[in-house]
Jmol script that loads the backbone (N, CA, C; Angstrom):
load data "model"
ATOM      1  N   MET A   1       0.629  12.532 -26.829  1.00  0.00           N
ATOM      2  CA  MET A   1       1.075  13.773 -27.540  1.00  0.00           C
ATOM      3  C   MET A   1      -0.089  14.549 -27.898  1.00  0.00           C
ATOM      4  N   PRO A   2      -1.361  14.013 -28.264  1.00  0.00           N
ATOM      5  CA  PRO A   2      -2.465  14.877 -28.518  1.00  0.00           C
ATOM      6  C   PRO A   2      -2.805  15.776 -27.393  1.00  0.00           C
ATOM      7  N   GLN A   3      -2.665  15.371 -26.131  1.00  0.00           N
ATOM      8  CA  GLN A   3      -2.952  16.173 -25.041  1.00  0.00           C
ATOM      9  C   GLN A   3      -1.971  17.387 -24.895  1.00  0.00           C
ATOM     10  N   LEU A   4      -0.718  17.105 -25.270  1.00  0.00           N
ATOM     11  CA  LEU A   4       0.182  18.228 -25.187  1.00  0.00           C
ATOM     12  C   LEU A   4      -0.097  19.230 -26.286  1.00  0.00           C
ATOM     13  N   SER A   5      -0.374  18.806 -27.569  1.00  0.00           N
ATOM     14  CA  SER A   5      -0.581  19.752 -28.600  1.00  0.00           C
ATOM     15  C   SER A   5      -1.928  20.511 -28.474  1.00  0.00           C
ATOM     16  N   SER A   6      -2.827  20.050 -27.539  1.00  0.00           N
ATOM     17  CA  SER A   6      -3.999  20.765 -27.387  1.00  0.00           C
ATOM     18  C   SER A   6      -3.913  21.894 -26.355  1.00  0.00           C
ATOM     19  N   THR A   7      -2.707  21.963 -25.674  1.00  0.00           N
ATOM     20  CA  THR A   7      -2.434  23.027 -24.710  1.00  0.00           C
ATOM     21  C   THR A   7      -2.279  24.271 -25.547  1.00  0.00           C
ATOM     22  N   PRO A   8      -2.803  25.452 -25.087  1.00  0.00           N
ATOM     23  CA  PRO A   8      -2.569  26.733 -25.764  1.00  0.00           C
ATOM     24  C   PRO A   8      -1.135  27.124 -25.831  1.00  0.00           C
ATOM     25  N   GLY A   9      -0.711  27.434 -27.081  1.00  0.00           N
ATOM     26  CA  GLY A   9       0.717  27.867 -27.335  1.00  0.00           C
ATOM     27  C   GLY A   9       1.675  26.655 -27.667  1.00  0.00           C
ATOM     28  N   ILE A  10       1.132  25.418 -27.638  1.00  0.00           N
ATOM     29  CA  ILE A  10       1.944  24.270 -27.964  1.00  0.00           C
ATOM     30  C   ILE A  10       1.334  23.618 -29.208  1.00  0.00           C
ATOM     31  N   GLY A  11       2.061  23.706 -30.268  1.00  0.00           N
ATOM     32  CA  GLY A  11       1.584  23.049 -31.504  1.00  0.00           C
ATOM     33  C   GLY A  11       2.085  21.630 -31.683  1.00  0.00           C
ATOM     34  N   LYS A  12       1.749  21.040 -32.747  1.00  0.00           N
ATOM     35  CA  LYS A  12       2.253  19.636 -33.006  1.00  0.00           C
ATOM     36  C   LYS A  12       3.825  19.485 -32.972  1.00  0.00           C
ATOM     37  N   LYS A  13       4.480  20.427 -33.537  1.00  0.00           N
ATOM     38  CA  LYS A  13       5.948  20.465 -33.635  1.00  0.00           C
ATOM     39  C   LYS A  13       6.581  20.604 -32.307  1.00  0.00           C
ATOM     40  N   SER A  14       5.992  21.542 -31.478  1.00  0.00           N
ATOM     41  CA  SER A  14       6.633  21.761 -30.168  1.00  0.00           C
ATOM     42  C   SER A  14       6.240  20.519 -29.329  1.00  0.00           C
ATOM     43  N   ALA A  15       5.158  19.931 -29.403  1.00  0.00           N
ATOM     44  CA  ALA A  15       4.785  18.779 -28.632  1.00  0.00           C
ATOM     45  C   ALA A  15       5.719  17.595 -28.952  1.00  0.00           C
ATOM     46  N   SER A  16       6.032  17.472 -30.223  1.00  0.00           N
ATOM     47  CA  SER A  16       6.993  16.368 -30.683  1.00  0.00           C
ATOM     48  C   SER A  16       8.352  16.629 -29.988  1.00  0.00           C
ATOM     49  N   ARG A  17       8.796  17.869 -30.084  1.00  0.00           N
ATOM     50  CA  ARG A  17      10.110  18.207 -29.513  1.00  0.00           C
ATOM     51  C   ARG A  17      10.127  17.859 -27.967  1.00  0.00           C
ATOM     52  N   ILE A  18       9.165  18.242 -27.278  1.00  0.00           N
ATOM     53  CA  ILE A  18       9.094  18.124 -25.845  1.00  0.00           C
ATOM     54  C   ILE A  18       9.121  16.565 -25.555  1.00  0.00           C
ATOM     55  N   VAL A  19       8.325  15.767 -26.228  1.00  0.00           N
ATOM     56  CA  VAL A  19       8.372  14.318 -26.044  1.00  0.00           C
ATOM     57  C   VAL A  19       9.755  13.799 -26.340  1.00  0.00           C
ATOM     58  N   LEU A  20      10.296  14.199 -27.399  1.00  0.00           N
ATOM     59  CA  LEU A  20      11.646  13.679 -27.816  1.00  0.00           C
ATOM     60  C   LEU A  20      12.698  13.984 -26.765  1.00  0.00           C
ATOM     61  N   GLU A  21      12.657  15.270 -26.260  1.00  0.00           N
ATOM     62  CA  GLU A  21      13.677  15.718 -25.242  1.00  0.00           C
ATOM     63  C   GLU A  21      13.458  15.066 -23.876  1.00  0.00           C
ATOM     64  N   LEU A  22      12.255  14.676 -23.509  1.00  0.00           N
ATOM     65  CA  LEU A  22      11.917  14.135 -22.196  1.00  0.00           C
ATOM     66  C   LEU A  22      11.977  12.627 -22.191  1.00  0.00           C
ATOM     67  N   LYS A  23      11.981  12.013 -23.306  1.00  0.00           N
ATOM     68  CA  LYS A  23      11.994  10.592 -23.505  1.00  0.00           C
ATOM     69  C   LYS A  23      12.994   9.930 -22.648  1.00  0.00           C
ATOM     70  N   ASP A  24      14.263  10.297 -22.784  1.00  0.00           N
ATOM     71  CA  ASP A  24      15.415   9.652 -22.063  1.00  0.00           C
ATOM     72  C   ASP A  24      15.349   9.957 -20.625  1.00  0.00           C
ATOM     73  N   LYS A  25      14.960  11.154 -20.232  1.00  0.00           N
ATOM     74  CA  LYS A  25      14.790  11.509 -18.833  1.00  0.00           C
ATOM     75  C   LYS A  25      13.728  10.694 -18.109  1.00  0.00           C
ATOM     76  N   VAL A  26      12.649  10.454 -18.769  1.00  0.00           N
ATOM     77  CA  VAL A  26      11.490   9.680 -18.229  1.00  0.00           C
ATOM     78  C   VAL A  26      11.914   8.298 -18.059  1.00  0.00           C
ATOM     79  N   ALA A  27      12.755   7.730 -19.054  1.00  0.00           N
ATOM     80  CA  ALA A  27      13.082   6.285 -18.951  1.00  0.00           C
ATOM     81  C   ALA A  27      13.909   5.986 -17.757  1.00  0.00           C
ATOM     82  N   LYS A  28      14.644   6.907 -17.183  1.00  0.00           N
ATOM     83  CA  LYS A  28      15.380   6.705 -15.948  1.00  0.00           C
ATOM     84  C   LYS A  28      14.515   6.375 -14.760  1.00  0.00           C
ATOM     85  N   PHE A  29      13.283   6.940 -14.795  1.00  0.00           N
ATOM     86  CA  PHE A  29      12.363   6.737 -13.623  1.00  0.00           C
ATOM     87  C   PHE A  29      11.444   5.569 -13.837  1.00  0.00           C
ATOM     88  N   ILE A  30      11.409   5.000 -14.995  1.00  0.00           N
ATOM     89  CA  ILE A  30      10.436   3.829 -15.287  1.00  0.00           C
ATOM     90  C   ILE A  30      11.342   2.624 -15.502  1.00  0.00           C
ATOM     91  N   SER A  31      11.024   1.564 -14.746  1.00  0.00           N
ATOM     92  CA  SER A  31      11.652   0.343 -15.025  1.00  0.00           C
ATOM     93  C   SER A  31      10.602  -0.788 -14.598  1.00  0.00           C
ATOM     94  N   ALA A  32      10.836  -1.853 -15.295  1.00  0.00           N
ATOM     95  CA  ALA A  32       9.880  -2.933 -15.069  1.00  0.00           C
ATOM     96  C   ALA A  32      10.080  -3.557 -13.609  1.00  0.00           C
ATOM     97  N   ASP A  33      11.270  -3.428 -13.075  1.00  0.00           N
ATOM     98  CA  ASP A  33      11.576  -3.962 -11.741  1.00  0.00           C
ATOM     99  C   ASP A  33      11.222  -2.880 -10.625  1.00  0.00           C
ATOM    100  N   ALA A  34      11.191  -1.581 -10.937  1.00  0.00           N
ATOM    101  CA  ALA A  34      10.878  -0.686  -9.929  1.00  0.00           C
ATOM    102  C   ALA A  34       9.467  -0.396  -9.672  1.00  0.00           C
ATOM    103  N   LEU A  35       9.065  -0.343  -8.453  1.00  0.00           N
ATOM    104  CA  LEU A  35       7.819   0.016  -8.027  1.00  0.00           C
ATOM    105  C   LEU A  35       7.571   1.471  -8.009  1.00  0.00           C
ATOM    106  N   PRO A  36       6.365   2.047  -8.165  1.00  0.00           N
ATOM    107  CA  PRO A  36       6.237   3.503  -8.185  1.00  0.00           C
ATOM    108  C   PRO A  36       6.805   4.165  -6.888  1.00  0.00           C
ATOM    109  N   GLY A  37       7.511   5.132  -7.127  1.00  0.00           N
ATOM    110  CA  GLY A  37       8.135   5.765  -5.986  1.00  0.00           C
ATOM    111  C   GLY A  37       9.437   5.233  -5.500  1.00  0.00           C
ATOM    112  N   GLU A  38       9.831   4.097  -6.026  1.00  0.00           N
ATOM    113  CA  GLU A  38      11.095   3.396  -5.615  1.00  0.00           C
ATOM    114  C   GLU A  38      12.258   3.809  -6.621  1.00  0.00           C
ATOM    115  N   PRO A  39      13.293   4.319  -6.015  1.00  0.00           N
ATOM    116  CA  PRO A  39      14.400   4.788  -6.853  1.00  0.00           C
ATOM    117  C   PRO A  39      15.035   3.600  -7.659  1.00  0.00           C
ATOM    118  N   LEU A  40      15.507   3.872  -8.847  1.00  0.00           N
ATOM    119  CA  LEU A  40      16.262   2.868  -9.558  1.00  0.00           C
ATOM    120  C   LEU A  40      17.605   2.565  -8.956  1.00  0.00           C
ATOM    121  N   PRO A  41      18.017   1.247  -9.119  1.00  0.00           N
ATOM    122  CA  PRO A  41      19.409   0.917  -8.582  1.00  0.00           C
ATOM    123  C   PRO A  41      20.469   1.786  -9.274  1.00  0.00           C
ATOM    124  N   ALA A  42      21.546   2.082  -8.565  1.00  0.00           N
ATOM    125  CA  ALA A  42      22.636   2.949  -9.167  1.00  0.00           C
ATOM    126  C   ALA A  42      23.182   2.378 -10.458  1.00  0.00           C
ATOM    127  N   GLU A  43      23.283   1.031 -10.581  1.00  0.00           N
ATOM    128  CA  GLU A  43      23.729   0.463 -11.745  1.00  0.00           C
ATOM    129  C   GLU A  43      22.953   0.807 -12.945  1.00  0.00           C
ATOM    130  N   ASP A  44      21.617   0.751 -12.864  1.00  0.00           N
ATOM    131  CA  ASP A  44      20.770   1.084 -13.909  1.00  0.00           C
ATOM    132  C   ASP A  44      20.971   2.537 -14.367  1.00  0.00           C
ATOM    133  N   THR A  45      20.961   3.425 -13.392  1.00  0.00           N
ATOM    134  CA  THR A  45      21.113   4.812 -13.612  1.00  0.00           C
ATOM    135  C   THR A  45      22.502   5.158 -14.226  1.00  0.00           C
ATOM    136  N   LEU A  46      23.541   4.419 -13.878  1.00  0.00           N
ATOM    137  CA  LEU A  46      24.800   4.616 -14.395  1.00  0.00           C
ATOM    138  C   LEU A  46      24.875   4.156 -15.871  1.00  0.00           C
ATOM    139  N   GLN A  47      24.205   3.012 -16.106  1.00  0.00           N
ATOM    140  CA  GLN A  47      24.111   2.533 -17.596  1.00  0.00           C
ATOM    141  C   GLN A  47      23.364   3.465 -18.412  1.00  0.00           C
ATOM    142  N   THR A  48      22.222   3.956 -17.908  1.00  0.00           N
ATOM    143  CA  THR A  48      21.415   4.885 -18.629  1.00  0.00           C
ATOM    144  C   THR A  48      22.110   6.189 -18.925  1.00  0.00           C
ATOM    145  N   ASP A  49      22.787   6.657 -17.925  1.00  0.00           N
ATOM    146  CA  ASP A  49      23.471   7.976 -18.097  1.00  0.00           C
ATOM    147  C   ASP A  49      24.581   7.863 -19.190  1.00  0.00           C
ATOM    148  N   ALA A  50      25.341   6.752 -19.091  1.00  0.00           N
ATOM    149  CA  ALA A  50      26.443   6.560 -19.973  1.00  0.00           C
ATOM    150  C   ALA A  50      25.878   6.363 -21.381  1.00  0.00           C
ATOM    151  N   GLU A  51      24.833   5.586 -21.650  1.00  0.00           N
ATOM    152  CA  GLU A  51      24.233   5.407 -22.917  1.00  0.00           C
ATOM    153  C   GLU A  51      23.746   6.742 -23.435  1.00  0.00           C
ATOM    154  N   SER A  52      23.070   7.556 -22.624  1.00  0.00           N
ATOM    155  CA  SER A  52      22.568   8.896 -22.997  1.00  0.00           C
ATOM    156  C   SER A  52      23.608   9.787 -23.470  1.00  0.00           C
ATOM    157  N   ALA A  53      24.743   9.818 -22.687  1.00  0.00           N
ATOM    158  CA  ALA A  53      25.804  10.662 -23.055  1.00  0.00           C
ATOM    159  C   ALA A  53      26.467  10.346 -24.371  1.00  0.00           C
ATOM    160  N   LEU A  54      26.647   9.011 -24.603  1.00  0.00           N
ATOM    161  CA  LEU A  54      27.329   8.628 -25.824  1.00  0.00           C
ATOM    162  C   LEU A  54      26.428   8.676 -27.076  1.00  0.00           C
ATOM    163  N   THR A  55      25.154   8.418 -26.893  1.00  0.00           N
ATOM    164  CA  THR A  55      24.164   8.549 -28.064  1.00  0.00           C
ATOM    165  C   THR A  55      24.003   9.992 -28.419  1.00  0.00           C
ATOM    166  N   ASN A  56      24.028  10.923 -27.372  1.00  0.00           N
ATOM    167  CA  ASN A  56      23.986  12.215 -27.742  1.00  0.00           C
ATOM    168  C   ASN A  56      25.165  12.819 -28.442  1.00  0.00           C
ATOM    169  N   LEU A  57      26.286  12.087 -28.374  1.00  0.00           N
ATOM    170  CA  LEU A  57      27.498  12.419 -29.125  1.00  0.00           C
ATOM    171  C   LEU A  57      27.412  11.937 -30.587  1.00  0.00           C
ATOM    172  N   GLY A  58      26.338  11.116 -30.831  1.00  0.00           N
ATOM    173  CA  GLY A  58      26.157  10.722 -32.240  1.00  0.00           C
ATOM    174  C   GLY A  58      26.442   9.318 -32.515  1.00  0.00           C
ATOM    175  N   TYR A  59      26.751   8.468 -31.510  1.00  0.00           N
ATOM    176  CA  TYR A  59      27.018   7.102 -31.655  1.00  0.00           C
ATOM    177  C   TYR A  59      25.694   6.263 -31.740  1.00  0.00           C
ATOM    178  N   ARG A  60      25.749   5.188 -32.502  1.00  0.00           N
ATOM    179  CA  ARG A  60      24.524   4.349 -32.543  1.00  0.00           C
ATOM    180  C   ARG A  60      24.230   3.635 -31.240  1.00  0.00           C
ATOM    181  N   PRO A  61      23.057   3.569 -30.770  1.00  0.00           N
ATOM    182  CA  PRO A  61      22.739   2.822 -29.558  1.00  0.00           C
ATOM    183  C   PRO A  61      23.243   1.424 -29.503  1.00  0.00           C
ATOM    184  N   ALA A  62      23.218   0.677 -30.480  1.00  0.00           N
ATOM    185  CA  ALA A  62      23.790  -0.756 -30.407  1.00  0.00           C
ATOM    186  C   ALA A  62      25.231  -0.726 -30.178  1.00  0.00           C
ATOM    187  N   ASP A  63      25.955   0.171 -30.797  1.00  0.00           N
ATOM    188  CA  ASP A  63      27.439   0.339 -30.700  1.00  0.00           C
ATOM    189  C   ASP A  63      27.725   0.754 -29.271  1.00  0.00           C
ATOM    190  N   VAL A  64      26.982   1.725 -28.830  1.00  0.00           N
ATOM    191  CA  VAL A  64      27.122   2.302 -27.453  1.00  0.00           C
ATOM    192  C   VAL A  64      26.932   1.230 -26.376  1.00  0.00           C
ATOM    193  N   GLN A  65      25.880   0.355 -26.413  1.00  0.00           N
ATOM    194  CA  GLN A  65      25.691  -0.646 -25.499  1.00  0.00           C
ATOM    195  C   GLN A  65      26.837  -1.627 -25.481  1.00  0.00           C
ATOM    196  N   LYS A  66      27.354  -1.997 -26.640  1.00  0.00           N
ATOM    197  CA  LYS A  66      28.407  -2.984 -26.765  1.00  0.00           C
ATOM    198  C   LYS A  66      29.663  -2.395 -26.099  1.00  0.00           C
ATOM    199  N   ALA A  67      29.937  -1.162 -26.395  1.00  0.00           N
ATOM    200  CA  ALA A  67      31.134  -0.495 -25.901  1.00  0.00           C
ATOM    201  C   ALA A  67      31.048  -0.396 -24.336  1.00  0.00           C
ATOM    202  N   ILE A  68      29.929  -0.038 -23.811  1.00  0.00           N
ATOM    203  CA  ILE A  68      29.749   0.099 -22.328  1.00  0.00           C
ATOM    204  C   ILE A  68      29.961  -1.199 -21.704  1.00  0.00           C
ATOM    205  N   LYS A  69      29.317  -2.273 -22.253  1.00  0.00           N
ATOM    206  CA  LYS A  69      29.458  -3.540 -21.715  1.00  0.00           C
ATOM    207  C   LYS A  69      30.954  -3.945 -21.629  1.00  0.00           C
ATOM    208  N   HIS A  70      31.680  -3.823 -22.749  1.00  0.00           N
ATOM    209  CA  HIS A  70      33.078  -4.158 -22.815  1.00  0.00           C
ATOM    210  C   HIS A  70      33.903  -3.344 -21.747  1.00  0.00           C
ATOM    211  N   SER A  71      33.585  -2.004 -21.688  1.00  0.00           N
ATOM    212  CA  SER A  71      34.289  -1.136 -20.823  1.00  0.00           C
ATOM    213  C   SER A  71      34.048  -1.539 -19.367  1.00  0.00           C
ATOM    214  N   ARG A  72      32.940  -1.849 -18.937  1.00  0.00           N
ATOM    215  CA  ARG A  72      32.575  -2.226 -17.620  1.00  0.00           C
ATOM    216  C   ARG A  72      33.233  -3.513 -17.277  1.00  0.00           C
ATOM    217  N   GLU A  73      33.349  -4.453 -18.197  1.00  0.00           N
ATOM    218  CA  GLU A  73      34.075  -5.687 -17.897  1.00  0.00           C
ATOM    219  C   GLU A  73      35.557  -5.362 -17.752  1.00  0.00           C
ATOM    220  N   LYS A  74      36.150  -4.573 -18.609  1.00  0.00           N
ATOM    221  CA  LYS A  74      37.531  -4.249 -18.575  1.00  0.00           C
ATOM    222  C   LYS A  74      37.849  -3.450 -17.302  1.00  0.00           C
ATOM    223  N   LEU A  75      36.942  -2.568 -16.806  1.00  0.00           N
ATOM    224  CA  LEU A  75      37.171  -1.793 -15.588  1.00  0.00           C
ATOM    225  C   LEU A  75      36.726  -2.597 -14.366  1.00  0.00           C
ATOM    226  N   ASP A  76      36.373  -3.829 -14.506  1.00  0.00           N
ATOM    227  CA  ASP A  76      35.970  -4.595 -13.377  1.00  0.00           C
ATOM    228  C   ASP A  76      34.664  -4.125 -12.790  1.00  0.00           C
ATOM    229  N   ASP A  77      33.764  -3.747 -13.698  1.00  0.00           N
ATOM    230  CA  ASP A  77      32.427  -3.232 -13.284  1.00  0.00           C
ATOM    231  C   ASP A  77      32.460  -1.995 -12.334  1.00  0.00           C
ATOM    232  N   ILE A  78      33.387  -1.148 -12.549  1.00  0.00           N
ATOM    233  CA  ILE A  78      33.558   0.053 -11.678  1.00  0.00           C
ATOM    234  C   ILE A  78      32.308   0.878 -11.785  1.00  0.00           C
ATOM    235  N   GLN A  79      31.972   1.633 -10.713  1.00  0.00           N
ATOM    236  CA  GLN A  79      30.785   2.462 -10.634  1.00  0.00           C
ATOM    237  C   GLN A  79      31.137   3.954 -10.779  1.00  0.00           C
ATOM    238  N   ASN A  80      31.933   4.363 -11.752  1.00  0.00           N
ATOM    239  CA  ASN A  80      32.280   5.716 -12.041  1.00  0.00           C
ATOM    240  C   ASN A  80      31.914   6.059 -13.338  1.00  0.00           C
ATOM    241  N   LEU A  81      30.946   6.962 -13.601  1.00  0.00           N
ATOM    242  CA  LEU A  81      30.497   7.325 -14.911  1.00  0.00           C
ATOM    243  C   LEU A  81      31.474   7.912 -15.753  1.00  0.00           C
ATOM    244  N   GLU A  82      32.281   8.783 -15.304  1.00  0.00           N
ATOM    245  CA  GLU A  82      33.296   9.408 -16.116  1.00  0.00           C
ATOM    246  C   GLU A  82      34.312   8.385 -16.771  1.00  0.00           C
ATOM    247  N   LEU A  83      34.723   7.380 -15.943  1.00  0.00           N
ATOM    248  CA  LEU A  83      35.640   6.348 -16.386  1.00  0.00           C
ATOM    249  C   LEU A  83      34.999   5.409 -17.392  1.00  0.00           C
ATOM    250  N   ILE A  84      33.760   5.101 -17.176  1.00  0.00           N
ATOM    251  CA  ILE A  84      33.050   4.222 -18.095  1.00  0.00           C
ATOM    252  C   ILE A  84      32.905   4.947 -19.417  1.00  0.00           C
ATOM    253  N   ILE A  85      32.437   6.178 -19.419  1.00  0.00           N
ATOM    254  CA  ILE A  85      32.305   6.956 -20.737  1.00  0.00           C
ATOM    255  C   ILE A  85      33.663   7.088 -21.378  1.00  0.00           C
ATOM    256  N   ARG A  86      34.722   7.415 -20.643  1.00  0.00           N
ATOM    257  CA  ARG A  86      36.034   7.529 -21.265  1.00  0.00           C
ATOM    258  C   ARG A  86      36.511   6.231 -21.947  1.00  0.00           C
ATOM    259  N   GLU A  87      36.377   5.160 -21.283  1.00  0.00           N
ATOM    260  CA  GLU A  87      36.705   3.859 -21.722  1.00  0.00           C
ATOM    261  C   GLU A  87      35.831   3.404 -22.915  1.00  0.00           C
ATOM    262  N   SER A  88      34.578   3.755 -22.857  1.00  0.00           N
ATOM    263  CA  SER A  88      33.612   3.403 -23.946  1.00  0.00           C
ATOM    264  C   SER A  88      34.029   4.195 -25.191  1.00  0.00           C
ATOM    265  N   LEU A  89      34.378   5.437 -24.926  1.00  0.00           N
ATOM    266  CA  LEU A  89      34.836   6.267 -26.150  1.00  0.00           C
ATOM    267  C   LEU A  89      36.009   5.759 -26.852  1.00  0.00           C
ATOM    268  N   LYS A  90      36.892   5.166 -25.999  1.00  0.00           N
ATOM    269  CA  LYS A  90      38.120   4.468 -26.655  1.00  0.00           C
ATOM    270  C   LYS A  90      37.640   3.233 -27.512  1.00  0.00           C
ATOM    271  N   GLN A  91      36.684   2.531 -26.909  1.00  0.00           N
ATOM    272  CA  GLN A  91      36.172   1.356 -27.617  1.00  0.00           C
ATOM    273  C   GLN A  91      35.495   1.862 -28.902  1.00  0.00           C
ATOM    274  N   LEU A  92      34.735   2.809 -28.862  1.00  0.00           N
ATOM    275  CA  LEU A  92      34.045   3.351 -30.047  1.00  0.00           C
ATOM    276  C   LEU A  92      34.940   3.777 -31.105  1.00  0.00           C
ATOM    277  N   ALA A  93      36.027   4.508 -30.672  1.00  0.00           N
ATOM    278  CA  ALA A  93      36.991   4.994 -31.616  1.00  0.00           C
ATOM    279  C   ALA A  93      37.757   3.884 -32.323  1.00  0.00           C
ATOM    280  N   ASN A  94      37.945   2.798 -31.607  1.00  0.00           N
ATOM    281  CA  ASN A  94      38.632   1.722 -32.285  1.00  0.00           C
ATOM    282  C   ASN A  94      37.853   0.875 -33.230  1.00  0.00           C
ATOM    283  N   ASN A  95      36.568   1.017 -33.166  1.00  0.00           N
ATOM    284  CA  ASN A  95      35.659   0.184 -34.007  1.00  0.00           C
ATOM    285  C   ASN A  95      35.433   0.955 -35.354  1.00  0.00           C
TER     286      ASN A  95
END
end "model"
wireframe off; spacefill off
backbone 0.3
color backbone group
């Protein structure tokens, strides 16, 4: 972050905001299993996208992960983001 805030026109506050907003997007591209330039498996992207959507709605990350896991088991590990989010929202509403 010090490098960002040293850029003309970017202060400490703006640099913090940029880092916060890009944190989730960068996490999609970085994985311990992925080699540089190698795309992440669809399953990891699906999980990350579902987690991001639900945490942006205000749910706690631990609750979100539990709801997604339960939803994917219930949906027989289906690879449809919309269905996973919908089912996870039902799980979160019941808790």
